[in-house]
C-alpha positions in Angstrom: 122.9 107.4 108.4 120.9 110.3 109.7 120.1 113.4 107.6 122.0 116.6 108.5 119.8 118.6 110.8 119.1 122.3 110.0 120.5 125.2 112.0 119.1 125.6 115.5 117.6 128.9 114.4 117.6 131.1 111.4 120.2 133.9 111.1 123.4 134.2 113.0 123.8 132.8 116.5 126.8 132.0 118.8 128.7 128.9 117.7 126.7 128.5 114.5 129.8 127.3 112.6 130.7 124.9 115.4 127.1 123.6 115.4 127.3 123.0 111.6 130.6 121.1 112.0 129.1 118.9 114.8 126.1 118.0 112.6 128.2 117.2 109.6 130.8 115.2 111.4 129.1 111.8 111.0 129.0 112.2 107.2 132.5 113.5 107.2 133.8 110.5 109.1 131.8 108.1 106.9 133.5 109.5 103.7 136.9 109.1 105.4 136.0 105.5 106.3 134.9 104.8 102.8 138.1 106.2 101.4 140.3 104.2 103.8 138.2 101.0 103.0 138.9 101.7 99.3 142.7 101.7 100.0 143.5 105.3 100.6 145.6 106.2 103.6 143.7 108.2 106.3 146.0 111.2 105.9 145.6 111.1 102.1 141.8 111.1 102.4 141.7 113.8 105.0 144.1 116.0 103.0 141.9 115.5 99.9 138.9 116.6 101.9 140.6 119.7 103.1 141.6 120.6 99.6 138.1 119.9 98.2 136.7 122.2 100.9 139.2 124.9 100.1 138.4 124.6 96.4 134.7 124.9 97.2 135.3 128.1 99.2 137.4 129.6 96.5 134.7 128.8 93.9 132.0 130.4 96.1 134.2 133.5 96.5 134.9 133.7 92.8 131.3 133.3 91.9 130.3 136.0 94.3 132.9 138.3 92.8 131.7 137.5 89.3 128.1 138.2 90.3 129.2 141.6 91.8 131.0 142.5 88.6 128.0 141.6 86.5 125.7 143.6 88.8 128.1 146.6 88.6 128.3 146.4 84.8 124.5 146.2 84.5 124.1 149.2 86.8 126.6 151.3 84.9 124.8 150.8 81.6 
């Protein structure tokens, strides 16, 4: 399996998120295939991946909020 390639350029550019999806698709499909081969239904595996991704985004947002609160507390000292 190939490594995931880096962004086409640094910083924002049109379709950056789509580009990321395209580059990650092979690995994504491999994980789904592995789950199905292990006995999980495709819809179960796909739903699990959606929920894992959602939880990851929520964690990133919560960590950013906590970092902001810590920075504000330190600044207000």
